[in-house]
C-alpha positions in Angstrom: 1.0 -6.3 27.8 0.0 -6.3 24.1 1.4 -8.8 21.5 3.9 -7.2 19.1 1.6 -7.9 16.3 -1.4 -6.1 17.8 -2.5 -3.3 15.4 -2.0 0.2 16.7 -2.8 3.6 15.1 0.2 5.3 13.5 1.5 8.2 15.4 3.7 11.0 14.0 6.8 9.7 15.7 6.4 6.2 14.2 7.3 7.3 10.6 11.1 6.8 10.6 10.6 3.1 11.8 7.7 2.4 9.7 9.0 3.7 6.4 12.1 1.7 6.9 10.0 -1.4 7.6 8.0 -0.9 4.4 11.2 -0.3 2.6 12.4 -3.7 3.5 8.9 -5.2 2.8 8.8 -3.9 -0.7 12.5 -4.4 -1.6 11.7 -7.2 -4.1 8.2 -5.8 -5.1 7.9 -5.7 -9.0 6.2 -2.3 -8.9 8.8 -0.7 -6.6 11.8 -2.3 -8.7 10.2 -0.8 -11.9 9.8 2.7 -10.3 13.2 2.5 -8.7 15.3 0.5 -11.1 18.8 1.8 -9.8 19.9 -0.6 -7.1 22.2 1.7 -5.5 20.5 3.9 -2.9 17.1 2.0 -3.4 16.4 1.2 0.1 16.8 4.9 1.0 14.7 6.0 -1.8 12.1 3.5 -0.8 12.0 4.6 2.7 11.4 8.1 1.5 8.9 7.1 -0.9 6.8 5.6 1.8 7.5 8.7 4.1 5.8 10.7 1.4 2.9 8.4 1.2 2.5 8.3 5.0 3.0 12.0 5.8 1.4 13.5 2.6 -1.4 11.1 1.6 -2.5 8.3 3.7 -1.7 9.8 7.1 -3.8 12.8 6.6 -6.6 11.1 4.5 -6.7 7.6 5.4 -6.5 5.1 8.3 -2.9 3.9 9.0 -2.1 1.2 11.6 1.0 -0.7 12.3 2.5 -3.6 14.4 5.9 -4.1 15.8 7.1 -5.2 12.1 4.3 -4.3 9.7 2.2 -1.3 8.6 -1.1 -0.9 6.5 -2.4 2.4 4.8 -6.2 2.3 4.1 -8.6 4.8 2.7 -12.4 4.6 3.5 -14.9 5.8 1.0 -15.6 9.5 0.7 -12.1 10.4 1.4 -11.4 13.5 -0.5 -8.6 13.0 -2.9 -6.0 16.0 -2.5 -3.7 17.0 -5.1 -0.1 17.1 -4.0 1.3 20.5 -2.9 4.5 21.7 -4.7 6.7 20.4 -1.8 5.3 16.8 -2.2 5.6 16.9 -6.0 9.2 18.2 -5.7 10.0 15.3 -3.3 8.3 12.8 -5.8 10.2 14.4 -8.7 13.6 14.0 -6.9 12.9 10.4 -5.7 11.9 9.0 -9.3 14.1 11.4 -11.4 13.7 10.5 -15.0 11.4 7.5 -14.0 8.7 9.8 -12.8 6.5 9.5 -15.9 6.4 5.7 -15.1 4.3 6.8 -12.0 1.8 8.7 -13.9 1.3 6.0 -16.4 0.7 3.6 -13.7 -1.6 5.7 -11.6 -3.7 6.4 -15.0 -3.9 2.8 -15.6 -5.1 2.1 -12.1 -7.6 4.9 -12.0 -9.4 3.6 -15.0 -9.9 0.2 -13.3 -10.8 1.5 -9.9 -14.3 0.5 -8.8 -16.9 3.2 -8.7 -19.1 1.9 -5.9 -18.3 2.9 -2.3 -15.4 0.7 -0.8 -12.5 0.6 1.6 -9.0 0.8 -0.3 -5.9 -1.0 1.0 -3.1 1.0 -0.5 -0.1 -0.4 1.5 0.4 -3.6 3.4 4.0 -4.8 4.2 5.7 -6.6 6.8 9.5 -6.8 7.4 10.8 -9.9 5.8 12.4 -10.9 9.0 9.1 -11.2 10.8 7.0 -12.5 7.9 4.8 -15.7 8.9 4.4 -14.3 12.4 1.0 -12.8 11.6 1.7 -9.1 11.5 0.3 -8.7 8.0 -2.6 -10.9 8.8 -3.4 -8.9 12.0 -3.5 -5.6 10.2 -5.5 -7.1 7.3 -8.2 -8.5 9.8 -8.2 -5.2 11.7 -8.9 -3.1 8.4 -11.5 -5.8 7.1 -13.3 -5.7 10.4 -13.9 -1.9 10.0 -15.0 -2.4 6.2 -17.3 -5.2 7.4 -18.8 -3.0 10.2 -19.6 -0.4 7.7 -21.2 -3.0 5.4 -18.6 -2.1 2.7 -16.4 -4.2 0.3 -12.7 -3.8 0.0 -10.5 -3.2 -3.0 -6.7 -3.5 -3.5 -3.9 -4.1 -6.1 -1.1 -6.4 -5.9 1.9 -6.5 -8.2 3.2 -9.6 -6.6 1.7 -12.8 -7.8 2.8 -14.6 -4.6 0.7 -12.5 -2.5 -2.7 -13.4 -4.3 -3.0 -16.7 -2.2 -2.6 -14.7 1.0 -5.3 -12.2 0.0 -7.6 -15.1 -1.2 -7.3 -16.7 2.1 -9.3 -13.6 3.4 -11.9 -13.6 0.9 -10.4 -11.6 -1.8 -10.9 -12.6 -5.4 -9.1 -11.3 -8.6 -11.4 -9.0 -10.6 -8.8 -8.2 -13.5 -5.4 -7.6 -14.5 -3.7 -4.2 -15.3 -0.7 -4.5 -17.7 1.9 -1.6 -17.3 3.7 -1.0 -20.6 7.4 -0.4 -21.2 8.4 -3.4 -19.3 6.4 -2.5 -16.3 4.8 -5.2 -14.0 1.3 -6.7 -14.0 -1.1 -5.6 -11.2 -3.8 -7.7 -9.9 -6.9 -5.9 -9.0 -8.7 -7.7 -6.1 -12.1 -7.3 -4.4 -13.6 -8.6 -1.4 -17.5 -8.2 -0.5 -18.5 -7.1 2.9 -19.2 -9.8 5.4 -21.7 -9.8 8.2 
């Protein structure tokens, strides 16, 4: 019998549970609070946001895993970046409403700071707060790092939560720069980890 924090590939039927899990995981994340400032209905909008990320972006293009209470979305190098189709854009516009320009600004700033050398990218890692401290996030991080290491490639991520920096540092990440989003937006820490044998 597998442990509840053993990483498994995400299947199509996992989306409803995983998107709710990620909504709880990111409920106090500075970037999500900036993109979704209205408290009323935020949990539902966050779940829908992660559904868009899973079903339209990282599911088709990346490498997505989950445990019983956490999920991680990765993209390996060479992943062809696809422009969102009209349906996806409409969903994003509906979710963000008048704040959709904030997303564009953030993506532009992040794009300028994205390393150009081949690397694995950790786009999303979140655990249900009720299960934090039980190894779910660490198990998913180790799983992705092992794949990157096997390919001899470094790993890149951005974190908008200062309290997460020590967690990533434990796994060999270092801060390579800060990205400051204007208009009251959060700071993003760009982090990097070299490949290990």
